[in-house]
Every structure is written in structure tokens, then in C-alpha cells.
PDB file with one MODEL, atoms N, CA, C and O in Angstrom:
MODEL        1
ATOM      1  N   MET A   1       0.809  -1.184   0.000  1.00  0.00           N
ATOM      2  CA  MET A   1       0.000   0.000   0.000  1.00  0.00           C
ATOM      3  C   MET A   1       0.857   1.255   0.000  1.00  0.00           C
ATOM      4  O   MET A   1       0.533   2.223  -0.688  1.00  0.00           O
ATOM      5  N   ALA A   2       1.932   1.254   0.750  1.00  0.00           N
ATOM      6  CA  ALA A   2       2.775   2.438   0.815  1.00  0.00           C
ATOM      7  C   ALA A   2       3.404   2.727  -0.535  1.00  0.00           C
ATOM      8  O   ALA A   2       3.521   3.888  -0.926  1.00  0.00           O
ATOM      9  N   VAL A   3       3.809   1.691  -1.249  1.00  0.00           N
ATOM     10  CA  VAL A   3       4.405   1.881  -2.568  1.00  0.00           C
ATOM     11  C   VAL A   3       3.400   2.522  -3.509  1.00  0.00           C
ATOM     12  O   VAL A   3       3.747   3.422  -4.274  1.00  0.00           O
ATOM     13  N   ASP A   4       2.153   2.062  -3.457  1.00  0.00           N
ATOM     14  CA  ASP A   4       1.108   2.643  -4.298  1.00  0.00           C
ATOM     15  C   ASP A   4       0.904   4.123  -3.980  1.00  0.00           C
ATOM     16  O   ASP A   4       0.745   4.938  -4.890  1.00  0.00           O
ATOM     17  N   ALA A   5       0.908   4.471  -2.701  1.00  0.00           N
ATOM     18  CA  ALA A   5       0.729   5.870  -2.299  1.00  0.00           C
ATOM     19  C   ALA A   5       1.883   6.729  -2.801  1.00  0.00           C
ATOM     20  O   ALA A   5       1.672   7.839  -3.289  1.00  0.00           O
ATOM     21  N   LEU A   6       3.095   6.217  -2.681  1.00  0.00           N
ATOM     22  CA  LEU A   6       4.250   6.984  -3.155  1.00  0.00           C
ATOM     23  C   LEU A   6       4.225   7.131  -4.670  1.00  0.00           C
ATOM     24  O   LEU A   6       4.527   8.203  -5.194  1.00  0.00           O
ATOM     25  N   ASP A   7       3.867   6.063  -5.379  1.00  0.00           N
ATOM     26  CA  ASP A   7       3.767   6.138  -6.844  1.00  0.00           C
ATOM     27  C   ASP A   7       2.732   7.181  -7.267  1.00  0.00           C
ATOM     28  O   ASP A   7       2.956   7.938  -8.212  1.00  0.00           O
ATOM     29  N   GLN A   8       1.616   7.214  -6.572  1.00  0.00           N
ATOM     30  CA  GLN A   8       0.574   8.195  -6.863  1.00  0.00           C
ATOM     31  C   GLN A   8       1.080   9.618  -6.608  1.00  0.00           C
ATOM     32  O   GLN A   8       0.801  10.527  -7.390  1.00  0.00           O
ATOM     33  N   ALA A   9       1.811   9.806  -5.530  1.00  0.00           N
ATOM     34  CA  ALA A   9       2.359  11.129  -5.221  1.00  0.00           C
ATOM     35  C   ALA A   9       3.348  11.572  -6.289  1.00  0.00           C
ATOM     36  O   ALA A   9       3.383  12.750  -6.643  1.00  0.00           O
ATOM     37  N   VAL A  10       4.153  10.646  -6.811  1.00  0.00           N
ATOM     38  CA  VAL A  10       5.095  10.974  -7.890  1.00  0.00           C
ATOM     39  C   VAL A  10       4.320  11.352  -9.146  1.00  0.00           C
ATOM     40  O   VAL A  10       4.649  12.341  -9.801  1.00  0.00           O
ATOM     41  N   ARG A  11       3.289  10.572  -9.490  1.00  0.00           N
ATOM     42  CA  ARG A  11       2.494  10.864 -10.685  1.00  0.00           C
ATOM     43  C   ARG A  11       1.834  12.244 -10.602  1.00  0.00           C
ATOM     44  O   ARG A  11       1.667  12.916 -11.621  1.00  0.00           O
ATOM     45  N   ARG A  12       1.471  12.655  -9.421  1.00  0.00           N
ATOM     46  CA  ARG A  12       0.816  13.959  -9.242  1.00  0.00           C
ATOM     47  C   ARG A  12       1.824  15.105  -9.064  1.00  0.00           C
ATOM     48  O   ARG A  12       1.440  16.265  -8.921  1.00  0.00           O
ATOM     49  N   GLY A  13       3.104  14.762  -9.077  1.00  0.00           N
ATOM     50  CA  GLY A  13       4.123  15.791  -8.952  1.00  0.00           C
ATOM     51  C   GLY A  13       4.367  16.262  -7.531  1.00  0.00           C
ATOM     52  O   GLY A  13       4.970  17.313  -7.313  1.00  0.00           O
ATOM     53  N   LEU A  14       3.900  15.485  -6.564  1.00  0.00           N
ATOM     54  CA  LEU A  14       4.078  15.868  -5.158  1.00  0.00           C
ATOM     55  C   LEU A  14       5.421  15.425  -4.596  1.00  0.00           C
ATOM     56  O   LEU A  14       5.902  15.985  -3.612  1.00  0.00           O
ATOM     57  N   LEU A  15       6.024  14.420  -5.221  1.00  0.00           N
ATOM     58  CA  LEU A  15       7.337  13.916  -4.816  1.00  0.00           C
ATOM     59  C   LEU A  15       8.185  13.711  -6.063  1.00  0.00           C
ATOM     60  O   LEU A  15       7.654  13.424  -7.136  1.00  0.00           O
ATOM     61  N   PRO A  16       9.501  13.857  -5.928  1.00  0.00           N
ATOM     62  CA  PRO A  16      10.354  13.557  -7.082  1.00  0.00           C
ATOM     63  C   PRO A  16      10.468  12.044  -7.266  1.00  0.00           C
ATOM     64  O   PRO A  16      10.452  11.289  -6.294  1.00  0.00           O
ATOM     65  N   ALA A  17      10.583  11.616  -8.508  1.00  0.00           N
ATOM     66  CA  ALA A  17      10.757  10.188  -8.792  1.00  0.00           C
ATOM     67  C   ALA A  17      12.135   9.749  -8.303  1.00  0.00           C
ATOM     68  O   ALA A  17      13.130  10.446  -8.503  1.00  0.00           O
ATOM     69  N   SER A  18      12.174   8.591  -7.663  1.00  0.00           N
ATOM     70  CA  SER A  18      13.444   8.056  -7.189  1.00  0.00           C
ATOM     71  C   SER A  18      13.304   6.542  -7.015  1.00  0.00           C
ATOM     72  O   SER A  18      12.202   5.996  -7.070  1.00  0.00           O
ATOM     73  N   THR A  19      14.422   5.889  -6.808  1.00  0.00           N
ATOM     74  CA  THR A  19      14.375   4.448  -6.573  1.00  0.00           C
ATOM     75  C   THR A  19      14.081   4.188  -5.102  1.00  0.00           C
ATOM     76  O   THR A  19      14.412   4.992  -4.230  1.00  0.00           O
ATOM     77  N   SER A  20      13.464   3.071  -4.854  1.00  0.00           N
ATOM     78  CA  SER A  20      13.096   2.708  -3.490  1.00  0.00           C
ATOM     79  C   SER A  20      14.320   2.266  -2.704  1.00  0.00           C
ATOM     80  O   SER A  20      15.107   1.440  -3.167  1.00  0.00           O
ATOM     81  N   ALA A  21      14.467   2.820  -1.522  1.00  0.00           N
ATOM     82  CA  ALA A  21      15.580   2.424  -0.649  1.00  0.00           C
ATOM     83  C   ALA A  21      15.289   1.108   0.060  1.00  0.00           C
ATOM     84  O   ALA A  21      16.206   0.476   0.586  1.00  0.00           O
ATOM     85  N   THR A  22      14.029   0.686   0.081  1.00  0.00           N
ATOM     86  CA  THR A  22      13.658  -0.521   0.827  1.00  0.00           C
ATOM     87  C   THR A  22      13.143  -1.654  -0.064  1.00  0.00           C
ATOM     88  O   THR A  22      12.752  -2.702   0.450  1.00  0.00           O
ATOM     89  N   ALA A  23      13.132  -1.473  -1.360  1.00  0.00           N
ATOM     90  CA  ALA A  23      12.560  -2.470  -2.265  1.00  0.00           C
ATOM     91  C   ALA A  23      13.242  -3.832  -2.154  1.00  0.00           C
ATOM     92  O   ALA A  23      12.601  -4.860  -2.372  1.00  0.00           O
ATOM     93  N   ARG A  24      14.507  -3.852  -1.825  1.00  0.00           N
ATOM     94  CA  ARG A  24      15.243  -5.116  -1.775  1.00  0.00           C
ATOM     95  C   ARG A  24      15.359  -5.707  -0.368  1.00  0.00           C
ATOM     96  O   ARG A  24      16.004  -6.738  -0.176  1.00  0.00           O
ATOM     97  N   LEU A  25      14.736  -5.055   0.607  1.00  0.00           N
ATOM     98  CA  LEU A  25      14.792  -5.602   1.963  1.00  0.00           C
ATOM     99  C   LEU A  25      14.012  -6.906   2.034  1.00  0.00           C
ATOM    100  O   LEU A  25      12.914  -7.028   1.490  1.00  0.00           O
ATOM    101  N   ARG A  26      14.589  -7.846   2.697  1.00  0.00           N
ATOM    102  CA  ARG A  26      13.930  -9.130   2.864  1.00  0.00           C
ATOM    103  C   ARG A  26      13.134  -9.115   4.170  1.00  0.00           C
ATOM    104  O   ARG A  26      13.655  -8.750   5.224  1.00  0.00           O
ATOM    105  N   LEU A  27      11.881  -9.511   4.085  1.00  0.00           N
ATOM    106  CA  LEU A  27      11.043  -9.593   5.275  1.00  0.00           C
ATOM    107  C   LEU A  27      11.212 -10.955   5.925  1.00  0.00           C
ATOM    108  O   LEU A  27      11.309 -11.974   5.240  1.00  0.00           O
ATOM    109  N   ASP A  28      11.246 -10.965   7.220  1.00  0.00           N
ATOM    110  CA  ASP A  28      11.339 -12.211   7.972  1.00  0.00           C
ATOM    111  C   ASP A  28       9.922 -12.647   8.326  1.00  0.00           C
ATOM    112  O   ASP A  28       9.310 -12.112   9.250  1.00  0.00           O
ATOM    113  N   VAL A  29       9.411 -13.616   7.586  1.00  0.00           N
ATOM    114  CA  VAL A  29       8.035 -14.078   7.772  1.00  0.00           C
ATOM    115  C   VAL A  29       8.062 -15.411   8.506  1.00  0.00           C
ATOM    116  O   VAL A  29       8.733 -16.351   8.080  1.00  0.00           O
ATOM    117  N   ASP A  30       7.337 -15.486   9.601  1.00  0.00           N
ATOM    118  CA  ASP A  30       7.241 -16.715  10.380  1.00  0.00           C
ATOM    119  C   ASP A  30       6.044 -17.516   9.875  1.00  0.00           C
ATOM    120  O   ASP A  30       4.907 -17.060   9.999  1.00  0.00           O
ATOM    121  N   PRO A  31       6.273 -18.695   9.312  1.00  0.00           N
ATOM    122  CA  PRO A  31       5.172 -19.494   8.772  1.00  0.00           C
ATOM    123  C   PRO A  31       4.102 -19.841   9.811  1.00  0.00           C
ATOM    124  O   PRO A  31       2.928 -19.960   9.462  1.00  0.00           O
ATOM    125  N   ALA A  32       4.480 -20.004  11.061  1.00  0.00           N
ATOM    126  CA  ALA A  32       3.503 -20.330  12.105  1.00  0.00           C
ATOM    127  C   ALA A  32       2.554 -19.156  12.356  1.00  0.00           C
ATOM    128  O   ALA A  32       1.351 -19.344  12.540  1.00  0.00           O
ATOM    129  N   ILE A  33       3.109 -17.955  12.360  1.00  0.00           N
ATOM    130  CA  ILE A  33       2.267 -16.767  12.545  1.00  0.00           C
ATOM    131  C   ILE A  33       1.352 -16.589  11.340  1.00  0.00           C
ATOM    132  O   ILE A  33       0.166 -16.300  11.496  1.00  0.00           O
ATOM    133  N   GLU A  34       1.891 -16.758  10.157  1.00  0.00           N
ATOM    134  CA  GLU A  34       1.082 -16.616   8.940  1.00  0.00           C
ATOM    135  C   GLU A  34      -0.040 -17.652   8.903  1.00  0.00           C
ATOM    136  O   GLU A  34      -1.165 -17.330   8.521  1.00  0.00           O
ATOM    137  N   ALA A  35       0.256 -18.886   9.295  1.00  0.00           N
ATOM    138  CA  ALA A  35      -0.764 -19.942   9.299  1.00  0.00           C
ATOM    139  C   ALA A  35      -1.862 -19.634  10.316  1.00  0.00           C
ATOM    140  O   ALA A  35      -3.042 -19.846  10.037  1.00  0.00           O
ATOM    141  N   ALA A  36      -1.483 -19.139  11.480  1.00  0.00           N
ATOM    142  CA  ALA A  36      -2.474 -18.796  12.509  1.00  0.00           C
ATOM    143  C   ALA A  36      -3.353 -17.648  12.031  1.00  0.00           C
ATOM    144  O   ALA A  36      -4.567 -17.668  12.232  1.00  0.00           O
ATOM    145  N   GLN A  37      -2.745 -16.652  11.403  1.00  0.00           N
ATOM    146  CA  GLN A  37      -3.517 -15.519  10.896  1.00  0.00           C
ATOM    147  C   GLN A  37      -4.459 -15.970   9.789  1.00  0.00           C
ATOM    148  O   GLN A  37      -5.622 -15.568   9.763  1.00  0.00           O
ATOM    149  N   ASP A  38      -3.970 -16.796   8.878  1.00  0.00           N
ATOM    150  CA  ASP A  38      -4.813 -17.299   7.790  1.00  0.00           C
ATOM    151  C   ASP A  38      -5.987 -18.110   8.323  1.00  0.00           C
ATOM    152  O   ASP A  38      -7.112 -17.964   7.846  1.00  0.00           O
ATOM    153  N   ALA A  39      -5.731 -18.959   9.307  1.00  0.00           N
ATOM    154  CA  ALA A  39      -6.796 -19.783   9.882  1.00  0.00           C
ATOM    155  C   ALA A  39      -7.858 -18.918  10.543  1.00  0.00           C
ATOM    156  O   ALA A  39      -9.052 -19.185  10.402  1.00  0.00           O
ATOM    157  N   ALA A  40      -7.438 -17.894  11.255  1.00  0.00           N
ATOM    158  CA  ALA A  40      -8.392 -17.009  11.932  1.00  0.00           C
ATOM    159  C   ALA A  40      -9.176 -16.178  10.931  1.00  0.00           C
ATOM    160  O   ALA A  40     -10.381 -15.989  11.096  1.00  0.00           O
ATOM    161  N   ALA A  41      -8.514 -15.680   9.899  1.00  0.00           N
ATOM    162  CA  ALA A  41      -9.188 -14.838   8.913  1.00  0.00           C
ATOM    163  C   ALA A  41     -10.100 -15.649   8.000  1.00  0.00           C
ATOM    164  O   ALA A  41     -11.142 -15.159   7.565  1.00  0.00           O
ATOM    165  N   THR A  42      -9.713 -16.880   7.712  1.00  0.00           N
ATOM    166  CA  THR A  42     -10.507 -17.734   6.831  1.00  0.00           C
ATOM    167  C   THR A  42     -11.758 -18.244   7.528  1.00  0.00           C
ATOM    168  O   THR A  42     -12.807 -18.396   6.902  1.00  0.00           O
ATOM    169  N   ALA A  43     -11.647 -18.506   8.819  1.00  0.00           N
ATOM    170  CA  ALA A  43     -12.787 -19.034   9.580  1.00  0.00           C
ATOM    171  C   ALA A  43     -12.995 -18.188  10.839  1.00  0.00           C
ATOM    172  O   ALA A  43     -12.729 -18.655  11.947  1.00  0.00           O
ATOM    173  N   PRO A  44     -13.467 -16.951  10.678  1.00  0.00           N
ATOM    174  CA  PRO A  44     -13.582 -16.059  11.834  1.00  0.00           C
ATOM    175  C   PRO A  44     -14.600 -16.518  12.869  1.00  0.00           C
ATOM    176  O   PRO A  44     -14.642 -15.975  13.973  1.00  0.00           O
ATOM    177  N   THR A  45     -15.414 -17.498  12.536  1.00  0.00           N
ATOM    178  CA  THR A  45     -16.351 -18.034  13.525  1.00  0.00           C
ATOM    179  C   THR A  45     -15.743 -19.198  14.302  1.00  0.00           C
ATOM    180  O   THR A  45     -16.372 -19.726  15.219  1.00  0.00           O
ATOM    181  N   ASP A  46     -14.529 -19.598  13.944  1.00  0.00           N
ATOM    182  CA  ASP A  46     -13.812 -20.648  14.673  1.00  0.00           C
ATOM    183  C   ASP A  46     -13.113 -19.991  15.872  1.00  0.00           C
ATOM    184  O   ASP A  46     -11.999 -19.480  15.757  1.00  0.00           O
ATOM    185  N   THR A  47     -13.784 -20.017  17.000  1.00  0.00           N
ATOM    186  CA  THR A  47     -13.295 -19.316  18.193  1.00  0.00           C
ATOM    187  C   THR A  47     -11.893 -19.744  18.576  1.00  0.00           C
ATOM    188  O   THR A  47     -11.069 -18.907  18.942  1.00  0.00           O
ATOM    189  N   ALA A  48     -11.610 -21.030  18.498  1.00  0.00           N
ATOM    190  CA  ALA A  48     -10.283 -21.517  18.886  1.00  0.00           C
ATOM    191  C   ALA A  48      -9.197 -20.934  17.981  1.00  0.00           C
ATOM    192  O   ALA A  48      -8.139 -20.529  18.462  1.00  0.00           O
ATOM    193  N   ALA A  49      -9.455 -20.891  16.680  1.00  0.00           N
ATOM    194  CA  ALA A  49      -8.469 -20.342  15.735  1.00  0.00           C
ATOM    195  C   ALA A  49      -8.257 -18.859  15.983  1.00  0.00           C
ATOM    196  O   ALA A  49      -7.124 -18.378  15.946  1.00  0.00           O
ATOM    197  N   VAL A  50      -9.331 -18.134  16.235  1.00  0.00           N
ATOM    198  CA  VAL A  50      -9.228 -16.690  16.478  1.00  0.00           C
ATOM    199  C   VAL A  50      -8.460 -16.418  17.770  1.00  0.00           C
ATOM    200  O   VAL A  50      -7.596 -15.542  17.804  1.00  0.00           O
ATOM    201  N   LEU A  51      -8.764 -17.151  18.817  1.00  0.00           N
ATOM    202  CA  LEU A  51      -8.057 -16.957  20.085  1.00  0.00           C
ATOM    203  C   LEU A  51      -6.588 -17.350  19.976  1.00  0.00           C
ATOM    204  O   LEU A  51      -5.725 -16.708  20.575  1.00  0.00           O
ATOM    205  N   ARG A  52      -6.303 -18.400  19.214  1.00  0.00           N
ATOM    206  CA  ARG A  52      -4.908 -18.814  19.005  1.00  0.00           C
ATOM    207  C   ARG A  52      -4.139 -17.684  18.302  1.00  0.00           C
ATOM    208  O   ARG A  52      -3.026 -17.340  18.700  1.00  0.00           O
ATOM    209  N   TYR A  53      -4.741 -17.120  17.264  1.00  0.00           N
ATOM    210  CA  TYR A  53      -4.068 -16.021  16.559  1.00  0.00           C
ATOM    211  C   TYR A  53      -3.931 -14.801  17.469  1.00  0.00           C
ATOM    212  O   TYR A  53      -2.896 -14.134  17.451  1.00  0.00           O
ATOM    213  N   ARG A  54      -4.951 -14.504  18.257  1.00  0.00           N
ATOM    214  CA  ARG A  54      -4.875 -13.374  19.194  1.00  0.00           C
ATOM    215  C   ARG A  54      -3.664 -13.521  20.111  1.00  0.00           C
ATOM    216  O   ARG A  54      -2.904 -12.573  20.310  1.00  0.00           O
ATOM    217  N   ASP A  55      -3.496 -14.713  20.664  1.00  0.00           N
ATOM    218  CA  ASP A  55      -2.385 -14.939  21.583  1.00  0.00           C
ATOM    219  C   ASP A  55      -1.035 -14.806  20.891  1.00  0.00           C
ATOM    220  O   ASP A  55      -0.102 -14.224  21.445  1.00  0.00           O
ATOM    221  N   ILE A  56      -0.933 -15.341  19.695  1.00  0.00           N
ATOM    222  CA  ILE A  56       0.314 -15.237  18.922  1.00  0.00           C
ATOM    223  C   ILE A  56       0.587 -13.783  18.550  1.00  0.00           C
ATOM    224  O   ILE A  56       1.717 -13.308  18.663  1.00  0.00           O
ATOM    225  N   ALA A  57      -0.451 -13.082  18.106  1.00  0.00           N
ATOM    226  CA  ALA A  57      -0.284 -11.684  17.688  1.00  0.00           C
ATOM    227  C   ALA A  57       0.118 -10.797  18.857  1.00  0.00           C
ATOM    228  O   ALA A  57       0.890  -9.855  18.679  1.00  0.00           O
ATOM    229  N   ARG A  58      -0.385 -11.079  20.029  1.00  0.00           N
ATOM    230  CA  ARG A  58      -0.001 -10.290  21.207  1.00  0.00           C
ATOM    231  C   ARG A  58       1.481 -10.451  21.518  1.00  0.00           C
ATOM    232  O   ARG A  58       2.168  -9.478  21.828  1.00  0.00           O
ATOM    233  N   VAL A  59       1.966 -11.681  21.433  1.00  0.00           N
ATOM    234  CA  VAL A  59       3.362 -11.960  21.789  1.00  0.00           C
ATOM    235  C   VAL A  59       4.334 -11.535  20.686  1.00  0.00           C
ATOM    236  O   VAL A  59       5.364 -10.922  20.967  1.00  0.00           O
ATOM    237  N   HIS A  60       4.009 -11.859  19.445  1.00  0.00           N
ATOM    238  CA  HIS A  60       4.977 -11.688  18.359  1.00  0.00           C
ATOM    239  C   HIS A  60       4.756 -10.465  17.481  1.00  0.00           C
ATOM    240  O   HIS A  60       5.671 -10.048  16.771  1.00  0.00           O
ATOM    241  N   GLU A  61       3.561  -9.884  17.515  1.00  0.00           N
ATOM    242  CA  GLU A  61       3.269  -8.754  16.638  1.00  0.00           C
ATOM    243  C   GLU A  61       2.845  -7.501  17.394  1.00  0.00           C
ATOM    244  O   GLU A  61       2.440  -6.513  16.780  1.00  0.00           O
ATOM    245  N   GLN A  62       2.934  -7.532  18.703  1.00  0.00           N
ATOM    246  CA  GLN A  62       2.586  -6.399  19.556  1.00  0.00           C
ATOM    247  C   GLN A  62       1.150  -5.924  19.358  1.00  0.00           C
ATOM    248  O   GLN A  62       0.872  -4.732  19.487  1.00  0.00           O
ATOM    249  N   ALA A  63       0.241  -6.838  19.046  1.00  0.00           N
ATOM    250  CA  ALA A  63      -1.179  -6.495  18.960  1.00  0.00           C
ATOM    251  C   ALA A  63      -1.688  -6.223  20.364  1.00  0.00           C
ATOM    252  O   ALA A  63      -1.435  -7.009  21.276  1.00  0.00           O
ATOM    253  N   ARG A  64      -2.394  -5.132  20.548  1.00  0.00           N
ATOM    254  CA  ARG A  64      -2.817  -4.747  21.888  1.00  0.00           C
ATOM    255  C   ARG A  64      -4.322  -4.623  22.056  1.00  0.00           C
ATOM    256  O   ARG A  64      -4.825  -4.780  23.169  1.00  0.00           O
ATOM    257  N   THR A  65      -5.048  -4.349  20.996  1.00  0.00           N
ATOM    258  CA  THR A  65      -6.483  -4.107  21.135  1.00  0.00           C
ATOM    259  C   THR A  65      -7.290  -5.018  20.212  1.00  0.00           C
ATOM    260  O   THR A  65      -6.769  -5.582  19.250  1.00  0.00           O
ATOM    261  N   THR A  66      -8.552  -5.142  20.531  1.00  0.00           N
ATOM    262  CA  THR A  66      -9.455  -5.907  19.678  1.00  0.00           C
ATOM    263  C   THR A  66      -9.537  -5.270  18.297  1.00  0.00           C
ATOM    264  O   THR A  66      -9.501  -5.971  17.285  1.00  0.00           O
ATOM    265  N   ALA A  67      -9.647  -3.966  18.252  1.00  0.00           N
ATOM    266  CA  ALA A  67      -9.721  -3.272  16.961  1.00  0.00           C
ATOM    267  C   ALA A  67      -8.472  -3.538  16.125  1.00  0.00           C
ATOM    268  O   ALA A  67      -8.561  -3.708  14.910  1.00  0.00           O
ATOM    269  N   ASP A  68      -7.322  -3.574  16.767  1.00  0.00           N
ATOM    270  CA  ASP A  68      -6.078  -3.856  16.058  1.00  0.00           C
ATOM    271  C   ASP A  68      -6.161  -5.215  15.375  1.00  0.00           C
ATOM    272  O   ASP A  68      -5.795  -5.351  14.207  1.00  0.00           O
ATOM    273  N   LEU A  69      -6.636  -6.209  16.094  1.00  0.00           N
ATOM    274  CA  LEU A  69      -6.747  -7.552  15.504  1.00  0.00           C
ATOM    275  C   LEU A  69      -7.808  -7.614  14.406  1.00  0.00           C
ATOM    276  O   LEU A  69      -7.539  -8.084  13.300  1.00  0.00           O
ATOM    277  N   VAL A  70      -8.994  -7.146  14.713  1.00  0.00           N
ATOM    278  CA  VAL A  70     -10.132  -7.303  13.805  1.00  0.00           C
ATOM    279  C   VAL A  70     -10.013  -6.404  12.573  1.00  0.00           C
ATOM    280  O   VAL A  70     -10.260  -6.845  11.450  1.00  0.00           O
ATOM    281  N   GLU A  71      -9.641  -5.161  12.784  1.00  0.00           N
ATOM    282  CA  GLU A  71      -9.616  -4.189  11.685  1.00  0.00           C
ATOM    283  C   GLU A  71      -8.314  -4.241  10.886  1.00  0.00           C
ATOM    284  O   GLU A  71      -8.339  -4.339   9.660  1.00  0.00           O
ATOM    285  N   ARG A  72      -7.187  -4.176  11.577  1.00  0.00           N
ATOM    286  CA  ARG A  72      -5.923  -4.019  10.875  1.00  0.00           C
ATOM    287  C   ARG A  72      -5.232  -5.332  10.533  1.00  0.00           C
ATOM    288  O   ARG A  72      -4.680  -5.461   9.440  1.00  0.00           O
ATOM    289  N   ARG A  73      -5.245  -6.279  11.409  1.00  0.00           N
ATOM    290  CA  ARG A  73      -4.497  -7.504  11.142  1.00  0.00           C
ATOM    291  C   ARG A  73      -5.306  -8.540  10.370  1.00  0.00           C
ATOM    292  O   ARG A  73      -4.825  -9.106   9.388  1.00  0.00           O
ATOM    293  N   MET A  74      -6.535  -8.785  10.815  1.00  0.00           N
ATOM    294  CA  MET A  74      -7.376  -9.761  10.124  1.00  0.00           C
ATOM    295  C   MET A  74      -8.191  -9.119   8.996  1.00  0.00           C
ATOM    296  O   MET A  74      -8.614  -9.808   8.068  1.00  0.00           O
ATOM    297  N   ARG A  75      -8.407  -7.821   9.072  1.00  0.00           N
ATOM    298  CA  ARG A  75      -9.158  -7.037   8.095  1.00  0.00           C
ATOM    299  C   ARG A  75     -10.609  -7.487   7.938  1.00  0.00           C
ATOM    300  O   ARG A  75     -11.258  -7.167   6.942  1.00  0.00           O
ATOM    301  N   ILE A  76     -11.108  -8.219   8.908  1.00  0.00           N
ATOM    302  CA  ILE A  76     -12.493  -8.677   8.867  1.00  0.00           C
ATOM    303  C   ILE A  76     -13.445  -7.493   8.992  1.00  0.00           C
ATOM    304  O   ILE A  76     -14.484  -7.462   8.332  1.00  0.00           O
ATOM    305  N   GLY A  77     -13.106  -6.534   9.819  1.00  0.00           N
ATOM    306  CA  GLY A  77     -13.969  -5.376  10.018  1.00  0.00           C
ATOM    307  C   GLY A  77     -14.201  -4.582   8.750  1.00  0.00           C
ATOM    308  O   GLY A  77     -15.210  -3.888   8.625  1.00  0.00           O
ATOM    309  N   LEU A  78     -13.277  -4.677   7.811  1.00  0.00           N
ATOM    310  CA  LEU A  78     -13.434  -3.977   6.548  1.00  0.00           C
ATOM    311  C   LEU A  78     -14.396  -4.707   5.621  1.00  0.00           C
ATOM    312  O   LEU A  78     -14.948  -4.107   4.698  1.00  0.00           O
ATOM    313  N   LEU A  79     -14.599  -5.999   5.861  1.00  0.00           N
ATOM    314  CA  LEU A  79     -15.415  -6.808   4.963  1.00  0.00           C
ATOM    315  C   LEU A  79     -16.812  -7.090   5.478  1.00  0.00           C
ATOM    316  O   LEU A  79     -17.781  -7.058   4.720  1.00  0.00           O
ATOM    317  N   ASP A  80     -16.914  -7.365   6.761  1.00  0.00           N
ATOM    318  CA  ASP A  80     -18.209  -7.771   7.318  1.00  0.00           C
ATOM    319  C   ASP A  80     -18.334  -7.269   8.747  1.00  0.00           C
ATOM    320  O   ASP A  80     -17.748  -7.835   9.669  1.00  0.00           O
ATOM    321  N   ARG A  81     -19.101  -6.205   8.922  1.00  0.00           N
ATOM    322  CA  ARG A  81     -19.234  -5.587  10.247  1.00  0.00           C
ATOM    323  C   ARG A  81     -19.898  -6.517  11.256  1.00  0.00           C
ATOM    324  O   ARG A  81     -19.573  -6.461  12.442  1.00  0.00           O
ATOM    325  N   SER A  82     -20.825  -7.372  10.812  1.00  0.00           N
ATOM    326  CA  SER A  82     -21.486  -8.269  11.769  1.00  0.00           C
ATOM    327  C   SER A  82     -20.512  -9.322  12.293  1.00  0.00           C
ATOM    328  O   SER A  82     -20.535  -9.648  13.480  1.00  0.00           O
ATOM    329  N   VAL A  83     -19.663  -9.851  11.427  1.00  0.00           N
ATOM    330  CA  VAL A  83     -18.640 -10.809  11.879  1.00  0.00           C
ATOM    331  C   VAL A  83     -17.637 -10.098  12.778  1.00  0.00           C
ATOM    332  O   VAL A  83     -17.187 -10.669  13.771  1.00  0.00           O
ATOM    333  N   ALA A  84     -17.284  -8.869  12.448  1.00  0.00           N
ATOM    334  CA  ALA A  84     -16.365  -8.098  13.280  1.00  0.00           C
ATOM    335  C   ALA A  84     -16.942  -7.908  14.680  1.00  0.00           C
ATOM    336  O   ALA A  84     -16.217  -7.993  15.671  1.00  0.00           O
ATOM    337  N   ALA A  85     -18.233  -7.655  14.757  1.00  0.00           N
ATOM    338  CA  ALA A  85     -18.874  -7.475  16.067  1.00  0.00           C
ATOM    339  C   ALA A  85     -18.851  -8.781  16.863  1.00  0.00           C
ATOM    340  O   ALA A  85     -18.630  -8.766  18.074  1.00  0.00           O
ATOM    341  N   GLN A  86     -19.077  -9.900  16.192  1.00  0.00           N
ATOM    342  CA  GLN A  86     -19.006 -11.206  16.865  1.00  0.00           C
ATOM    343  C   GLN A  86     -17.596 -11.460  17.381  1.00  0.00           C
ATOM    344  O   GLN A  86     -17.414 -11.923  18.507  1.00  0.00           O
ATOM    345  N   LEU A  87     -16.608 -11.158  16.562  1.00  0.00           N
ATOM    346  CA  LEU A  87     -15.209 -11.355  16.976  1.00  0.00           C
ATOM    347  C   LEU A  87     -14.870 -10.469  18.157  1.00  0.00           C
ATOM    348  O   LEU A  87     -14.170 -10.905  19.071  1.00  0.00           O
ATOM    349  N   ALA A  88     -15.344  -9.250  18.159  1.00  0.00           N
ATOM    350  CA  ALA A  88     -15.054  -8.340  19.264  1.00  0.00           C
ATOM    351  C   ALA A  88     -15.573  -8.919  20.574  1.00  0.00           C
ATOM    352  O   ALA A  88     -14.919  -8.788  21.609  1.00  0.00           O
ATOM    353  N   ARG A  89     -16.732  -9.553  20.543  1.00  0.00           N
ATOM    354  CA  ARG A  89     -17.272 -10.157  21.773  1.00  0.00           C
ATOM    355  C   ARG A  89     -16.398 -11.333  22.223  1.00  0.00           C
ATOM    356  O   ARG A  89     -16.195 -11.527  23.421  1.00  0.00           O
ATOM    357  N   VAL A  90     -15.890 -12.104  21.290  1.00  0.00           N
ATOM    358  CA  VAL A  90     -15.033 -13.246  21.625  1.00  0.00           C
ATOM    359  C   VAL A  90     -13.687 -12.781  22.153  1.00  0.00           C
ATOM    360  O   VAL A  90     -13.143 -13.374  23.085  1.00  0.00           O
ATOM    361  N   LEU A  91     -13.160 -11.749  21.575  1.00  0.00           N
ATOM    362  CA  LEU A  91     -11.799 -11.310  21.898  1.00  0.00           C
ATOM    363  C   LEU A  91     -11.696 -10.467  23.159  1.00  0.00           C
ATOM    364  O   LEU A  91     -10.597 -10.300  23.689  1.00  0.00           O
ATOM    365  N   THR A  92     -12.795  -9.936  23.653  1.00  0.00           N
ATOM    366  CA  THR A  92     -12.717  -9.087  24.842  1.00  0.00           C
ATOM    367  C   THR A  92     -13.089  -9.856  26.085  1.00  0.00           C
ATOM    368  O   THR A  92     -13.079  -9.298  27.182  1.00  0.00           O
TER     369      THR A  92
ENDMDL
END
């Protein structure tokens, strides 16, 4: 998303065109965290999967609030507000 925003700013003349200083950085992705997040996002009504991801996200991703998990990490709140409300009740 950030790359898209910067590209748009360059196209509009708000920033000078330049090469990315971070394009070649390698991200350290933990397959266990990714699997837990995928399981929770794919089946948000699976309470055990959601709670497992919540616990992992708190320890390894510094997730602190229900909104952080539901809106930003799982992105469920952006897709289905009723499911997001159900998750909020489970997570609090």
C-alpha cells in the first residue's frame, strides 16, 4: 500500500521520482504466525483459531487491542461488520 501511495504522489508531482531504498529488503516471515492468521481470517467463527491467533499476535506482533486484531491484522472489520462485532465479543 505504501508503494502505491508513493507512486501516486510521484504521478501527481508531489514527490520527485526516485528508486526505493527498501525495495530489496527481505522480510522475515514466520510461517507459524502466517498460518495462525490465515486460519483465523478464513474461519472467523472458529473461536479456537481466532483466540490462538490473538495470543500469537499479542506476543509476536505487539497487537494490543481488539480493533487492532479485527480491523488491521485480520481485516475482517473492513469486509463484514457483523462478523467483526461477533469477533469483538469473543476477543474481549
